[in-house]
MARMIGU-596813 format. One line per 10 residues: number of its first residue (from 1); their letters; for each residue x, y, z of C-alpha. Coordinates in Angstrom, 1 decimal, decimal comma. Layout:
<rs>
NUM	a	X Y Z ~ ... .
</rs>
This chain:
<rs>
1	mkgaplrvya	172,4 105,9 165,0 ~ 176,4 106,1 166,6 ~ 177,7 104,1 163,5 ~ 175,5 106,2 160,9 ~ 178,7 108,5 160,1 ~ 181,3 106,3 160,0 ~ 179,2 104,4 157,7 ~ 178,7 107,4 155,4 ~ 181,9 108,1 155,2 ~ 183,2 104,4 154,5 .
11	ilyllflyap	180,6 104,4 151,3 ~ 181,7 108,0 150,1 ~ 185,4 106,4 150,5 ~ 184,6 103,3 148,6 ~ 182,9 105,2 145,9 ~ 185,7 107,4 145,2 ~ 188,5 104,8 145,2 ~ 186,5 102,8 142,7 ~ 184,2 105,0 140,9 ~ 187,3 105,1 138,4 .
21	iallplfafn	187,9 101,7 137,9 ~ 183,5 101,1 137,5 ~ 184,7 103,8 134,4 ~ 186,6 101,6 132,4 ~ 184,4 98,4 130,8 ~ 182,1 102,0 130,2 ~ 184,8 103,2 127,4 ~ 186,2 99,6 126,8 ~ 182,8 99,0 125,2 ~ 182,1 102,2 123,7 .
31	datiiafplk	183,0 102,7 120,0 ~ 184,9 105,9 120,1 ~ 188,5 106,7 120,2 ~ 188,1 109,7 122,5 ~ 187,6 109,0 126,2 ~ 184,8 111,1 127,6 ~ 180,9 111,4 127,8 ~ 178,2 110,8 125,9 ~ 179,2 107,3 125,3 ~ 178,7 106,9 121,1 .
41	gftthwftdl	177,3 102,9 121,0 ~ 178,5 99,2 122,1 ~ 181,2 97,3 120,6 ~ 183,6 94,5 121,2 ~ 186,5 95,6 118,5 ~ 188,5 97,2 121,1 ~ 188,9 93,6 122,7 ~ 189,6 92,2 119,0 ~ 192,5 95,0 118,6 ~ 193,9 93,9 121,6 .
51	aantalrqav	194,1 90,2 120,8 ~ 195,6 91,3 117,4 ~ 198,3 93,4 118,8 ~ 201,4 90,7 119,1 ~ 203,6 93,2 121,0 ~ 201,2 93,9 123,4 ~ 200,6 90,3 123,5 ~ 204,7 89,6 124,1 ~ 204,3 92,3 127,1 ~ 201,2 90,5 128,6 .
61	gnslfiaamt	203,4 86,8 128,2 ~ 206,7 88,6 130,3 ~ 204,5 89,7 132,8 ~ 202,7 86,6 133,2 ~ 206,1 84,8 133,4 ~ 207,5 87,4 135,6 ~ 204,3 87,1 138,3 ~ 204,8 83,2 138,2 ~ 208,2 82,9 139,0 ~ 207,9 85,5 141,6 .
71	avfatllglc	205,0 83,9 143,0 ~ 207,2 80,7 143,3 ~ 210,0 82,1 144,5 ~ 208,3 84,5 147,1 ~ 206,6 81,8 148,4 ~ 209,3 79,5 149,3 ~ 210,9 82,2 150,4 ~ 208,1 83,5 152,7 ~ 207,6 79,7 153,8 ~ 211,0 79,1 155,0 .
81	aaragamarf	210,6 82,5 157,1 ~ 207,3 82,0 158,1 ~ 208,6 79,1 159,9 ~ 211,3 79,9 161,2 ~ 209,6 83,1 162,5 ~ 206,9 81,2 164,2 ~ 208,3 77,9 165,4 ~ 211,9 78,5 166,2 ~ 213,9 80,2 168,3 ~ 217,0 81,8 167,7 .
91	pgkggiigfv	218,7 85,0 169,0 ~ 217,9 88,3 167,4 ~ 215,2 86,6 165,9 ~ 212,9 89,8 166,4 ~ 215,5 91,6 164,6 ~ 215,9 89,8 161,6 ~ 212,4 89,3 161,3 ~ 211,8 92,9 160,9 ~ 214,7 93,6 158,6 ~ 213,4 91,1 156,0 .
101	mlplvlpeii	209,7 92,8 156,4 ~ 211,8 96,3 155,7 ~ 210,9 96,7 151,9 ~ 207,3 96,8 152,8 ~ 207,5 100,1 154,0 ~ 210,7 101,5 151,7 ~ 209,7 103,6 148,4 ~ 209,4 101,9 145,3 ~ 211,7 104,1 143,4 ~ 214,3 104,1 146,4 .
111	vavsllivmr	214,4 100,1 145,8 ~ 214,1 100,5 142,1 ~ 217,2 102,7 141,7 ~ 219,7 100,7 144,3 ~ 218,5 97,8 142,5 ~ 219,6 99,1 139,2 ~ 222,8 100,4 140,5 ~ 223,5 97,1 142,1 ~ 222,8 94,9 139,0 ~ 224,5 97,2 136,3 .
121	qvlglnlsnw	227,3 98,6 138,2 ~ 228,4 96,3 140,6 ~ 227,6 92,6 139,4 ~ 227,6 93,6 135,5 ~ 224,0 92,0 134,8 ~ 222,0 92,5 131,9 ~ 218,6 93,7 132,3 ~ 216,0 90,9 131,4 ~ 212,8 89,3 132,8 ~ 215,2 88,0 135,3 .
131	tviaahvlic	216,2 91,1 136,9 ~ 212,4 92,2 137,4 ~ 212,0 88,4 139,1 ~ 214,7 89,3 141,6 ~ 213,3 92,4 142,6 ~ 209,9 91,6 142,4 ~ 210,5 88,6 145,1 ~ 212,0 91,4 147,0 ~ 209,0 93,5 147,2 ~ 206,7 90,6 147,5 .
141	apfsiailng	208,5 88,0 150,1 ~ 207,7 90,4 152,8 ~ 203,5 89,7 152,1 ~ 204,2 86,1 151,5 ~ 205,7 86,0 155,1 ~ 203,0 88,1 156,7 ~ 200,3 85,9 155,1 ~ 202,2 82,2 155,9 ~ 203,2 83,5 159,1 ~ 199,9 83,5 160,4 .
151	afqnldpsie	199,0 79,9 159,1 ~ 202,4 78,8 161,1 ~ 201,3 80,5 164,1 ~ 197,8 78,9 164,2 ~ 199,9 75,4 164,5 ~ 200,6 74,0 167,5 ~ 204,6 72,9 167,6 ~ 203,7 69,8 169,0 ~ 202,2 68,4 166,0 ~ 205,5 68,2 164,2 .
161	eaamdlgesr	207,4 67,2 167,6 ~ 204,9 64,2 167,9 ~ 205,2 62,9 164,3 ~ 209,1 62,7 164,9 ~ 208,5 61,3 167,8 ~ 206,7 58,3 165,9 ~ 209,6 57,4 163,6 ~ 209,5 60,3 160,9 ~ 212,6 62,8 159,9 ~ 211,9 66,7 160,6 .
171	fsafrlvtlp	211,5 66,8 156,3 ~ 209,0 64,1 156,3 ~ 207,1 65,5 159,4 ~ 206,9 68,8 157,6 ~ 206,1 67,5 154,1 ~ 203,4 65,3 155,9 ~ 201,9 67,0 158,5 ~ 202,7 70,7 158,7 ~ 202,5 71,4 154,9 ~ 199,3 70,8 154,6 .
181	lvwpgivssl	197,9 72,1 157,3 ~ 199,4 75,4 155,7 ~ 198,5 75,1 152,1 ~ 195,3 77,1 152,1 ~ 197,9 79,8 153,6 ~ 200,4 78,8 150,7 ~ 198,0 79,2 147,8 ~ 196,9 82,8 149,1 ~ 200,5 83,6 148,9 ~ 201,0 82,5 145,6 .
191	liaftislde	198,0 83,9 144,5 ~ 198,2 87,6 146,0 ~ 202,5 87,8 145,1 ~ 201,3 87,0 141,6 ~ 198,8 89,7 141,5 ~ 201,2 92,3 143,1 ~ 204,3 91,5 140,6 ~ 201,6 91,3 137,6 ~ 200,7 95,4 138,0 ~ 203,8 96,3 139,3 .
201	fiiaffltga	205,2 99,0 137,7 ~ 208,1 101,4 139,0 ~ 210,7 98,6 139,7 ~ 209,7 96,9 136,2 ~ 210,4 100,5 134,4 ~ 214,2 100,8 136,0 ~ 215,1 97,1 135,4 ~ 213,2 95,8 132,6 ~ 215,1 94,7 129,5 ~ 214,5 95,1 125,6 .
211	nptmpvyiwg	211,3 93,1 126,4 ~ 209,2 95,4 128,4 ~ 206,5 94,3 131,1 ~ 202,6 94,8 130,7 ~ 202,7 97,7 133,0 ~ 205,5 99,5 131,3 ~ 204,5 98,5 127,4 ~ 200,6 100,1 128,8 ~ 203,0 103,0 130,2 ~ 204,0 103,4 126,6 .
221	llrfpaqlpv	200,6 103,3 124,7 ~ 199,6 106,6 126,8 ~ 201,0 108,7 124,4 ~ 199,3 107,5 121,6 ~ 195,7 108,7 122,2 ~ 194,5 106,5 119,6 ~ 195,2 103,5 121,5 ~ 193,7 104,4 125,0 ~ 190,6 102,2 124,2 ~ 193,0 99,2 123,8 .
231	vmalgtilva	194,4 100,2 127,5 ~ 190,5 100,2 128,6 ~ 189,9 97,0 127,5 ~ 192,8 95,5 128,9 ~ 192,6 97,2 132,2 ~ 189,0 95,6 132,6 ~ 190,2 92,5 131,7 ~ 192,8 92,9 134,8 ~ 190,5 93,8 137,3 ~ 188,4 90,8 136,6 .
241	lsvvllviae	191,2 89,0 136,9 ~ 192,2 90,8 140,2 ~ 189,3 90,5 141,5 ~ 189,1 86,7 140,9 ~ 192,7 85,8 142,4 ~ 191,6 87,6 145,2 ~ 188,4 85,9 145,4 ~ 190,0 83,0 145,5 ~ 192,9 84,0 147,8 ~ 190,4 84,6 150,5 .
251	lfrrrglara	188,3 81,6 150,2 ~ 191,6 79,5 151,1 ~ 192,6 82,0 153,9 ~ 189,1 81,0 155,5 ~ 189,5 77,8 154,9 ~ 192,7 77,4 156,4 ~ 191,2 79,4 159,6 ~ 188,1 77,2 159,5 ~ 190,3 73,7 159,8 ~ 192,3 75,2 162,3 .
261	gikdtggfl	189,0 76,1 164,6 ~ 190,1 80,0 164,7 ~ 187,5 83,0 164,5 ~ 187,7 84,8 161,5 ~ 188,6 88,1 162,7 ~ 188,8 89,9 158,5 ~ 191,1 89,2 155,8 ~ 192,1 90,4 152,4 ~ 188,8 91,7 151,3 .
</rs>
């Protein structure tokens, strides 16, 4: 009975956190433009309207492109940083790694305004999808480093050294020996960075150009009450997609731990 209060608290906390998300599919399939109870009836025409909205499809395409590029670049940077942090020794390593991880604790509004000033007034760049990608890589790279750092710390550095002693170059030893062992972490990093970038709003709001991202476009739709059910339909799809991506990331994380023979102490889910 000692853990009963904590268990009750955890259940109430999860209900408070996820109950609003559970309302999304209810109103997405409700045959009414007013988001309120009682429900009128079952319909799927909000999803049809969603597919027929050209501007929204373009915004979704922009977000998918930005999220895919962000995931690739953030994972590449995270792969290099995590390998250096876990398998290399150099002066000031702790301070450098801490500085790289700093975006995790910085308010996004501060990051967004700072990047806007740098890109527009200092560098003179036009706002576009690539400016959003650069900013998203900045905030997603620490997450990739954190994920991949765990994958590299589970490895014995002598494995790569043994491959080099057998005639492989440093790059070949990394590609043929180390990379397959950390591959589950790489997949997890790609999926987490993709998910974070896909639904990020604050930085995209400041740095997007003429083509808005999906969260920015949805924010604009909130001014029109008749479009709210369409937003609910899109939200339902996004929640389902996020859950699928997180489950896949967790499966790859557990596969990596099992391959390394390490006990699972908890993960993303």
